[in-house]
PAKOL-486459 format. One line per 4 residues: number of its first residue (from 1); their letters; for each residue y, x, z of C-alpha. Coordinates in nm, 2 decimals, decimal comma, padded with zeros to 4 digits. Example, Ala and Ser with C-alpha at 12.3 -4.5 7.8 and 13.67 -1.06 7.14 Angstrom:
2
1	as	-00,45/01,23/00,78; -00,11/01,37/00,71 $
END
This chain:
415
1	mkqv	03,02/-02,42/-02,39; 03,26/-02,36/-02,10; 03,12/-02,20/-01,80; 03,21/-02,31/-01,45 $
5	wrss	03,26/-02,01/-01,23; 03,30/-02,01/-00,85; 03,63/-01,91/-00,70; 03,66/-01,54/-00,61 $
9	rpqt	03,93/-01,60/-00,34; 03,89/-01,41/-00,02; 03,74/-01,59/00,28; 03,97/-01,82/00,46 $
13	srgp	03,93/-02,06/00,75; 03,84/-02,33/00,50; 03,50/-02,18/00,41; 03,30/-01,87/00,33 $
17	rvrg	03,42/-01,62/00,06; 03,23/-01,67/-00,27; 03,18/-01,40/-00,52; 03,32/-01,45/-00,87 $
21	peed	03,19/-01,32/-01,20; 03,42/-01,02/-01,21; 03,30/-00,90/-00,87; 02,94/-00,97/-00,96 $
25	hqrg	02,98/-00,75/-01,26; 03,14/-00,47/-01,06; 02,85/-00,48/-00,82; 02,60/-00,43/-01,10 $
29	gtvp	02,47/-00,79/-01,06; 02,44/-01,07/-01,31; 02,68/-01,35/-01,36; 02,55/-01,68/-01,23 $
33	pswe	02,52/-01,96/-01,49; 02,67/-02,29/-01,42; 02,46/-02,60/-01,37; 02,58/-02,72/-01,71 $
37	elsi	02,45/-02,40/-01,87; 02,11/-02,47/-01,71; 02,11/-02,82/-01,87; 02,05/-02,98/-01,53 $
41	apke	02,29/-03,26/-01,45; 02,44/-03,27/-01,10; 02,27/-03,60/-01,03; 01,94/-03,43/-01,07 $
45	rsps	02,01/-03,18/-00,80; 01,97/-03,23/-00,43; 02,16/-03,02/-00,17; 01,83/-02,85/-00,08 $
49	syga	01,81/-02,70/-00,43; 02,13/-02,50/-00,40; 02,08/-02,13/-00,44; 01,77/-01,93/-00,51 $
53	earg	01,67/-01,60/-00,66; 01,46/-01,55/-00,97; 01,32/-01,22/-01,10; 01,18/-01,11/-01,43 $
57	gcsg	01,14/-01,31/-01,75; 00,95/-01,63/-01,83; 00,66/-01,64/-02,07; 00,66/-01,93/-02,32 $
61	vpag	01,03/-02,02/-02,29; 01,19/-02,04/-02,64; 01,48/-01,81/-02,72; 01,82/-01,97/-02,70 $
65	sags	01,71/-02,24/-02,47; 01,86/-02,29/-02,12; 01,55/-02,15/-01,97; 01,57/-01,85/-02,20 $
69	qlcq	01,93/-01,79/-02,08; 01,81/-01,80/-01,72; 01,51/-01,58/-01,77; 01,69/-01,31/-01,97 $
73	rgpg	01,94/-01,25/-01,69; 01,69/-01,02/-01,52; 01,61/-00,92/-01,16; 01,83/-01,03/-00,88 $
77	lrly	01,96/-01,35/-01,04; 02,12/-01,59/-00,80; 02,16/-01,96/-00,88; 02,45/-02,13/-00,71 $
81	ptpr	02,59/-02,48/-00,71; 02,94/-02,56/-00,84; 03,20/-02,46/-00,58; 03,26/-02,68/-00,28 $
85	kgps	03,64/-02,62/-00,27; 03,89/-02,59/-00,55; 03,92/-02,78/-00,87; 03,66/-02,73/-01,15 $
89	ratg	03,80/-02,52/-01,43; 03,62/-02,74/-01,68; 03,74/-03,08/-01,56; 04,02/-03,01/-01,31 $
93	arpr	03,84/-03,25/-01,07; 03,79/-03,14/-00,71; 03,41/-03,15/-00,63; 03,27/-03,35/-00,34 $
97	qsat	03,24/-03,16/-00,02; 02,89/-03,05/00,07; 02,75/-02,96/00,41; 02,52/-02,71/00,26 $
101	rsep	02,63/-02,35/00,30; 02,68/-02,15/-00,01; 02,41/-01,89/00,04; 02,08/-01,80/-00,14 $
105	lqsr	01,83/-02,08/-00,08; 01,56/-01,83/-00,01; 01,73/-01,70/00,30; 01,80/-02,06/00,42 $
109	lhgs	01,45/-02,18/00,36; 01,28/-01,88/00,51; 01,52/-01,89/00,81; 01,45/-02,26/00,87 $
113	tglr	01,07/-02,26/00,81; 00,98/-01,92/00,96; 00,85/-01,79/00,62; 00,99/-01,44/00,68 $
117	sgsq	00,84/-01,15/00,49; 00,52/-01,03/00,66; 00,47/-01,34/00,87; 00,14/-01,39/00,70 $
121	anff	00,01/-01,10/00,90; -00,06/-01,35/01,18; -00,35/-01,47/00,97; -00,50/-01,11/00,94 $
125	pple	-00,49/-00,95/01,29; -00,67/-00,61/01,30; -00,97/-00,58/01,52; -00,99/-00,25/01,70 $
129	daml	-01,35/-00,25/01,84; -01,64/-00,08/01,67; -01,82/-00,34/01,45; -02,16/-00,17/01,43 $
133	psgs	-02,41/-00,20/01,71; -02,41/00,07/01,98; -02,66/00,35/01,89; -02,62/00,30/01,51 $
137	fnnr	-02,57/00,68/01,48; -02,81/00,81/01,74; -02,97/01,14/01,65; -02,73/01,19/01,36 $
141	mali	-02,48/01,47/01,31; -02,14/01,40/01,14; -01,89/01,65/01,00; -01,53/01,52/00,96 $
145	tggg	-01,28/01,75/00,79; -00,93/01,69/00,91; -01,08/01,54/01,22; -00,82/01,65/01,47 $
149	tglg	-00,55/01,39/01,39; -00,48/01,07/01,22; -00,76/00,89/01,03; -01,00/01,18/01,09 $
153	ramt	-00,96/01,15/01,46; -01,01/00,77/01,44; -01,33/00,81/01,24; -01,46/01,07/01,48 $
157	atls	-01,40/00,85/01,78; -01,58/00,56/01,62; -01,88/00,77/01,51; -01,90/00,93/01,85 $
161	qlga	-01,89/00,59/02,02; -02,18/00,48/01,80; -02,40/00,77/01,91; -02,32/01,05/01,66 $
165	qcii	-02,29/01,41/01,75; -01,96/01,50/01,57; -01,82/01,82/01,44; -01,45/01,82/01,35 $
169	asrk	-01,30/02,10/01,13; -00,95/02,20/01,03; -00,72/02,50/01,04; -00,56/02,43/01,38 $
173	ldvl	-00,82/02,51/01,64; -00,61/02,41/01,94; -00,56/02,06/01,80; -00,93/02,03/01,73 $
177	qrta	-01,03/02,14/02,08; -00,79/01,90/02,24; -00,92/01,61/02,03; -01,28/01,71/02,09 $
181	eeis	-01,24/01,71/02,46; -01,06/01,38/02,47; -01,31/01,20/02,25; -01,61/01,35/02,43 $
185	sqtg	-01,47/01,23/02,77; -01,43/00,88/02,63; -01,76/00,84/02,46; -01,99/01,07/02,66 $
189	nkvh	-02,11/01,23/02,33; -02,04/01,60/02,25; -01,78/01,67/01,99; -01,76/02,02/01,85 $
193	avqc	-01,45/02,19/01,72; -01,49/02,44/01,43; -01,20/02,61/01,27; -01,21/02,60/00,89 $
197	dvrd	-00,96/02,65/00,60; -01,12/02,43/00,33; -00,91/02,61/00,07; -01,11/02,93/00,11 $
201	pqav	-01,47/02,91/-00,01; -01,57/03,21/00,21; -01,42/03,04/00,52; -01,61/02,72/00,43 $
205	sqcv	-01,94/02,91/00,40; -01,87/03,07/00,75; -01,79/02,73/00,89; -02,12/02,58/00,76 $
209	dqie	-02,30/02,88/00,92; -02,14/02,80/01,25; -02,22/02,43/01,22; -02,58/02,50/01,13 $
213	altg	-02,61/02,72/01,44; -02,45/02,45/01,67; -02,61/02,13/01,56; -02,81/02,19/01,24 $
217	lpdv	-02,69/02,06/00,90; -02,50/01,73/00,92; -02,64/01,42/00,76; -02,29/01,25/00,75 $
221	iinn	-02,01/01,44/00,58; -01,66/01,28/00,56; -01,41/01,48/00,35; -01,08/01,37/00,49 $
225	aagn	-00,87/01,69/00,49; -00,56/01,63/00,28; -00,21/01,74/00,22; 00,08/01,55/00,05 $
229	fvcp	00,46/01,52/00,03; 00,70/01,33/-00,19; 00,89/01,53/-00,45; 01,03/01,47/-00,80 $
233	serl	00,79/01,63/-01,04; 01,07/01,83/-01,20; 01,13/02,00/-00,87; 00,77/02,10/-00,81 $
237	spna	00,70/02,47/-00,79; 00,36/02,62/-00,89; 00,30/02,70/-00,52; 00,36/02,33/-00,42 $
241	wkti	00,11/02,22/-00,68; -00,14/02,48/-00,57; -00,10/02,39/-00,20; -00,19/02,03/-00,25 $
245	tdiv	-00,47/02,07/-00,51; -00,63/02,35/-00,31; -00,66/02,13/00,00; -00,75/01,80/-00,16 $
249	lngt	-00,96/01,89/-00,47; -01,08/02,24/-00,42; -01,13/02,19/-00,04; -01,35/01,88/-00,10 $
253	afvt	-01,55/02,06/-00,37; -01,61/02,37/-00,16; -01,73/02,17/00,14; -01,94/01,93/-00,06 $
257	lelg	-02,11/02,19/-00,28; -02,17/02,44/00,01; -02,33/02,17/00,23; -02,50/02,00/-00,06 $
261	krli	-02,68/02,31/-00,17; -02,80/02,39/00,18; -02,92/02,03/00,23; -03,11/02,04/-00,10 $
265	qnqk	-03,28/02,36/00,01; -03,38/02,20/00,34; -03,49/01,88/00,17; -03,26/01,68/00,39 $
269	gasf	-03,07/01,37/00,28; -02,71/01,29/00,36; -02,42/01,05/00,32; -02,10/01,20/00,17 $
273	lait	-01,78/01,00/00,19; -01,44/01,10/00,05; -01,11/00,95/00,16; -00,87/00,92/-00,14 $
277	tiya	-00,59/00,67/-00,21; -00,52/00,37/-00,43; -00,30/00,57/-00,66; -00,60/00,80/-00,75 $
281	esgs	-00,69/00,52/-00,99; -00,35/00,43/-01,12; -00,15/00,76/-01,08; 00,19/00,77/-00,91 $
285	gfvv	00,52/00,94/-00,96; 00,66/01,16/-00,69; 00,32/01,25/-00,56; 00,17/01,39/-00,88 $
289	psas	-00,03/01,68/-00,72; -00,19/01,45/-00,48; -00,26/01,18/-00,74; -00,42/01,44/-00,97 $
293	akag	-00,63/01,60/-00,70; -00,75/01,27/-00,56; -00,85/01,15/-00,90; -01,05/01,47/-00,94 $
297	veal	-01,22/01,41/-00,61; -01,33/01,06/-00,72; -01,47/01,21/-01,05; -01,66/01,47/-00,84 $
301	yksl	-01,81/01,21/-00,61; -01,91/00,96/-00,88; -02,07/01,25/-01,08; -02,27/01,37/-00,79 $
305	aaew	-02,38/01,02/-00,70; -02,55/01,01/-01,04; -02,69/01,36/-01,02; -02,79/01,42/-00,65 $
309	gryg	-02,94/01,08/-00,56; -03,28/01,24/-00,64; -03,22/01,47/-00,34; -03,15/01,19/-00,10 $
313	hrfn	-02,77/01,22/-00,12; -02,53/00,92/-00,14; -02,16/00,96/-00,24; -01,90/00,70/-00,18 $
317	iiqp	-01,52/00,68/-00,18; -01,27/00,48/00,02; -00,92/00,43/-00,12; -00,69/00,34/00,17 $
321	gpir	-00,36/00,17/00,13; -00,07/00,26/00,36; -00,19/00,32/00,72; 00,07/00,45/00,96 $
325	tkga	-00,03/00,79/01,10; 00,22/01,04/01,24; 00,13/01,33/01,01; 00,12/01,13/00,68 $
329	fsrl	00,43/00,92/00,74; 00,64/01,21/00,85; 00,60/01,36/00,50; 00,59/01,05/00,29 $
333	dptg	00,84/00,83/00,46; 01,05/01,06/00,68; 01,33/00,82/00,73; 01,12/00,51/00,77 $
337	afek	01,32/00,34/00,49; 01,01/00,26/00,27; 00,79/00,10/00,54; 00,95/-00,25/00,50 $
341	amid	00,91/-00,23/00,12; 00,55/-00,14/00,17; 00,49/-00,44/00,39; 00,68/-00,67/00,16 $
345	ript	00,44/-00,59/-00,13; 00,12/-00,62/00,07; -00,02/-00,97/00,05; -00,17/-00,95/00,40 $
349	grlg	00,18/-00,87/00,53; 00,10/-00,56/00,73; -00,01/-00,20/00,72; -00,36/-00,10/00,79 $
353	tpae	-00,47/00,06/01,12; -00,68/00,37/01,17; -00,94/00,17/01,36; -01,00/-00,05/01,06 $
357	ianl	-01,07/00,24/00,82; -01,29/00,40/01,09; -01,50/00,09/01,10; -01,54/00,08/00,72 $
361	aayv	-01,62/00,46/00,71; -01,88/00,41/00,98; -02,05/00,13/00,78; -02,04/00,32/00,45 $
365	ssny	-02,19/00,62/00,62; -02,46/00,43/00,81; -02,81/00,33/00,72; -02,68/-00,03/00,69 $
369	aswm	-02,53/00,09/00,36; -02,83/00,30/00,24; -02,82/00,13/-00,11; -02,45/00,20/-00,16 $
373	sgav	-02,38/00,51/-00,37; -02,11/00,58/-00,63; -01,89/00,30/-00,49; -01,51/00,31/-00,48 $
377	irfd	-01,38/00,08/-00,21; -01,02/-00,02/-00,23; -00,89/-00,09/00,13; -00,53/-00,18/00,11 $
381	ggey	-00,45/-00,54/00,21; -00,43/-00,64/-00,15; -00,14/-00,39/-00,24; -00,30/-00,26/-00,56 $
385	vsla	-00,35/-00,60/-00,72; -00,01/-00,71/-00,59; 00,16/-00,43/-00,78; -00,06/-00,47/-01,09 $
389	gefn	00,01/-00,83/-01,17; 00,29/-00,88/-01,42; 00,41/-01,21/-01,27; 00,33/-01,14/-00,90 $
393	elrs	00,70/-01,11/-00,82; 00,73/-01,49/-00,88; 00,60/-01,53/-00,52; 00,97/-01,48/-00,42 $
397	vtpd	01,07/-01,80/-00,61; 01,12/-02,09/-00,37; 00,98/-02,44/-00,42; 01,32/-02,58/-00,50 $
401	qwkl	01,37/-02,32/-00,77; 01,03/-02,40/-00,92; 01,16/-02,75/-00,96; 01,46/-02,62/-01,16 $
405	leam	01,24/-02,39/-01,37; 00,99/-02,67/-01,44; 01,26/-02,90/-01,55; 01,39/-02,64/-01,79 $
409	irkt	01,05/-02,57/-01,93; 00,98/-02,94/-01,98; 01,30/-02,97/-02,19; 01,20/-02,69/-02,43 $
413	kgs	01,06/-02,79/-02,76; 00,83/-02,60/-03,00; 00,60/-02,31/-02,93 $
END
């Protein structure tokens, strides 16, 4: 079967330049099939069906069929009409002029209908106000590790607003003191700053001594201290591995066990919450120390939920998706190049906000959730399920391309 290729002549005043098969190959792309190859007669096409992108293979399309030829071409396939100018190599006839520009249909449709990536975020606006009633944490003490910045600061502000007396802990005392003063002035409730290196079990014990002297043992504990950076695993040093796992896994264990033992001795119940990540469940390349440590934290908390419920202790986990904070993004996306890709794969079309996770953390830690223990809450705008589904990339296929695919599928015979 002869293939009808588009002209690869440079752009002239007569119309836009169109890539030919040789240039497609040089760019690492795939050669577009002709309409004849797709077994779709020209009369079955409308100008609005010109151009599209299809990705991945198609299930249930017999090998050797037109649909199979389309599906096997792989990601980034572009379907084009026969050229508007120049004679056909198959027939020598000059095709009829078309007013439709020769560009991917997806960009034309999205440009004309406003269906730009991320526009669905308009349906999911974040709410910044505290969702629980004022006073929900009156007479309660809350410890938040890593509470001086980012998500920890947001959770501290919400708990303080709801009546809790908060203690924030991390290595940088000056940052903690500044945050404590700012939140206290906003909420009217005292926020204490306590220096603590969670990697050091002796430092953790001294920190708990100080907390006990200041406020008494807390009944809300949020393990939020974390460290992470992107790095190919073959470039990881033993020290890089140890740095992350010491903060994330060992630090969470040291804080949880030290406080848990003292609470048990004092016959006092408490809510423990760990902030992990969605890839603690799936694993992820390029952040292997973090993925491994976060998975360990989840195992620790699920285990203690089963064992220490008898002492009045609840253990729960929140797995946030991407939430923009200065500290995390500076190490995970230093150039900002990956943010758009993140948004494109999140069904709700946007990143999360610190206030949203602060509201969720407040609910999970509150008495409104007293029957919740051992729970792992994925909070990611649908990112995890979007990445997990084998055919979810088909959401990039336009309605006009679906008509082409359906026509090819209907023409197939056999199983």
